[in-house]
DOLOMAR-484729 format. One record per residue (C-alpha): residue in three letters; chain; x, y, z negated. Coordinates in steps of 0.02 Angstrom, whole numbers, plus 32768, in hexadecimal, padded with zeros to 4 digits. Example, Ala and Ser with C-alpha at 12.3 -4.5 7.8 and 13.67 -1.06 7.14 Angstrom:
BEGIN
NODE, aa, ch, u, v, w
NODE, ala, A, 8267, 7F1F, 7E7A
NODE, ser, A, 82AC, 7FCB, 7E9B
end
This chain:
BEGIN
NODE, aa, ch, u, v, w
NODE, met, A, F7F6, 141F, EF2B
NODE, ala, A, F7B9, 148A, EE99
NODE, lys, A, F7AC, 1544, EEB5
NODE, lys, A, F822, 15AD, EE4D
NODE, arg, A, F7C3, 1613, EDCB
NODE, thr, A, F7F1, 16CA, EDBF
NODE, ser, A, F7B0, 1754, ED53
NODE, pro, A, F73F, 17CF, EDB1
NODE, asn, A, F79E, 1861, ED64
NODE, arg, A, F84C, 181B, ED84
NODE, asn, A, F877, 18A1, EE03
NODE, val, A, F847, 192A, ED89
NODE, gln, A, F8A3, 18D6, ECF9
NODE, ile, A, F943, 18C7, ED5E
NODE, ala, A, F935, 197B, ED9C
NODE, asp, A, F920, 19B7, ECE8
NODE, gln, A, F9B5, 1952, ECAD
NODE, ile, A, FA20, 1996, ED3B
NODE, gln, A, F9EB, 1A47, ED0C
NODE, arg, A, FA1A, 1A2C, EC55
NODE, asp, A, FAC1, 19DC, EC7F
NODE, leu, A, FAEE, 1A62, ECFF
NODE, ser, A, FAC5, 1AE9, EC80
NODE, glu, A, FB4C, 1AA0, EC10
NODE, leu, A, FBCA, 1A76, EC98
NODE, val, A, FBC4, 1B1E, ECF0
NODE, arg, A, FC0C, 1B73, EC55
NODE, asp, A, FCB2, 1B1A, EC72
NODE, ile, A, FCC9, 1B58, ED25
NODE, lys, A, FD66, 1BC2, ED2E
NODE, asp, A, FD34, 1C1D, EDCF
NODE, pro, A, FD2E, 1CD9, EDAC
NODE, arg, A, FC9B, 1CEB, EE23
NODE, val, A, FC2F, 1C86, EDAD
NODE, gly, A, FBFB, 1CEE, ED19
NODE, met, A, FB6A, 1CD1, ECA3
NODE, val, A, FAF4, 1C5E, ED02
NODE, thr, A, FA4B, 1C16, ECD3
NODE, met, A, FA08, 1B7E, ED2E
NODE, gln, A, F951, 1BA2, ED54
NODE, ser, A, F918, 1B03, EDAB
NODE, val, A, F94F, 1A6C, EE10
NODE, glu, A, F8F3, 1A23, EEA5
NODE, leu, A, F921, 1972, EED9
NODE, thr, A, F901, 191E, EF7E
NODE, pro, A, F89C, 187C, EF6C
NODE, asp, A, F938, 1812, EF8E
NODE, tyr, A, F99F, 1875, EF0E
NODE, ala, A, FA21, 189C, EF93
NODE, his, A, FA17, 1959, EF83
NODE, ala, A, F9EB, 19D3, EEFA
NODE, lys, A, F9C2, 1A8B, EF0E
NODE, val, A, F9FB, 1AE1, EE6F
NODE, tyr, A, F9AE, 1B8D, EE52
NODE, phe, A, FA0C, 1C02, EDDD
NODE, thr, A, FA0C, 1CB4, ED9E
NODE, thr, A, FAA0, 1D18, ED65
NODE, leu, A, FAB3, 1D96, ECDA
NODE, thr, A, FB5A, 1DDC, ED15
NODE, gly, A, FBAC, 1DED, EDBD
NODE, asp, A, FB71, 1DEA, EE71
NODE, pro, A, FAF2, 1D60, EE96
NODE, lys, A, FB3D, 1D3B, EF41
NODE, glu, A, FBEC, 1D2A, EEF9
NODE, thr, A, FBA9, 1CBB, EE6E
NODE, glu, A, FB4D, 1C4F, EEED
NODE, ala, A, FBEE, 1C3C, EF52
NODE, gly, A, FC4E, 1C0D, EEB4
NODE, leu, A, FBCD, 1B8D, EE7F
NODE, asn, A, FBC4, 1B3F, EF2B
NODE, his, A, FC82, 1B38, EF2E
NODE, ala, A, FC7E, 1ADC, EE86
NODE, ala, A, FBED, 1A6A, EEBB
NODE, gly, A, FC5E, 19D4, EEDD
NODE, his, A, FCB1, 19E1, EE33
NODE, leu, A, FC08, 19F5, EDDD
NODE, his, A, FBC7, 195E, EE3F
NODE, asn, A, FC56, 18F4, EDFC
NODE, leu, A, FC34, 192D, ED4A
NODE, leu, A, FB7A, 1907, ED5F
NODE, phe, A, FBA5, 185A, EDA0
NODE, lys, A, FBFC, 1836, ECFB
NODE, arg, A, FB68, 1874, EC95
NODE, leu, A, FAD2, 1831, ECF6
NODE, his, A, FAAC, 177A, ECFE
NODE, ile, A, FA59, 1774, EDA9
NODE, his, A, FA8D, 1720, EE49
NODE, thr, A, FA91, 17BD, EEB5
NODE, val, A, FACB, 1863, EE6F
NODE, pro, A, FA8E, 18EC, EEE5
NODE, thr, A, FAF8, 1964, EF47
NODE, leu, A, FAE3, 1A0F, EEF7
NODE, his, A, FAAB, 1AA9, EF57
NODE, phe, A, FAA4, 1B4A, EEF0
NODE, his, A, FA29, 1BD6, EF19
NODE, tyr, A, FA0F, 1C7C, EEC3
NODE, asp, A, F960, 1C86, EE79
NODE, gln, A, F917, 1D32, EE9D
NODE, thr, A, F876, 1D13, EE3B
NODE, val, A, F8AF, 1D7C, EDA7
NODE, val, A, F8E7, 1E0C, EE15
NODE, arg, A, F844, 1E0A, EE75
NODE, ala, A, F7E0, 1E03, EDD3
NODE, val, A, F83A, 1E9E, ED90
NODE, glu, A, F81A, 1EFB, EE34
NODE, met, A, F762, 1ECC, EE31
NODE, ser, A, F753, 1F01, ED7C
NODE, lys, A, F79E, 1FAB, EDA6
NODE, leu, A, F725, 1FC0, EE37
NODE, ile, A, F691, 1F94, EDC8
NODE, asp, A, F6CB, 200D, ED41
NODE, glu, A, F6E1, 2095, EDC4
NODE, ala, A, F634, 2076, EE0C
NODE, asn, A, F5E6, 2078, ED5E
NODE, ser, A, F63C, 211C, ED2F
NODE, thr, A, F605, 216C, EDD4
NODE, arg, A, F554, 2130, EDB5
NODE, ala, A, F556, 2175, ED03
NODE, lys, A, F590, 2220, ED44
NODE, asp, A, F507, 221F, EDC7
NODE, asp, A, F486, 21F4, ED42
NODE, glu, A, F4C4, 2283, ECD3
NODE, glu, A, F4BB, 22FD, ED65
NODE, asp, A, F409, 22C3, ED8D
NODE, glu, A, F3D6, 22DE, ECD8
NODE, ala, A, F425, 238B, ECD7
NODE, asn, A, F3CD, 23BA, ED7A
NODE, lys, A, F326, 237F, ED34
NODE, ala, A, F340, 23E8, EC97
NODE, asp, A, F36B, 2482, ED01
NODE, asp, A, F2D2, 2466, ED6E
NODE, glu, A, F261, 2459, ECD5
NODE, lys, A, F2A9, 24FA, EC8B
NODE, gly, A, F290, 2558, ED2F
NODE, ala, A, F1DD, 251E, ED42
end
């Protein structure tokens, strides 16, 4: 029996297609908990049975949005089934992606550390100047 040939990037290609399709489909959700949502990434299991969908939100509470998306997951699965031409359409599991929030927090900490360091450097320079005047 001949082995079935598959593309080595098939998992990535399907995940990307699911991400693109969900980005379009999520706009039509009527749930008030789901505001402006951006699909960040999709991770598929090797058997395509489950997909972790990571999203960020521009408006609203992330936990409420996650609950709304997970509530609409069955409906979105059915819509994906009509769009995708694959044997198994994965069960969708939505997760809030905190990468952007963490990046902003880290950026603030870095800026704060740099400003503190600059103040310390200025004080050191001022102290050196005072010491040279006094000597």
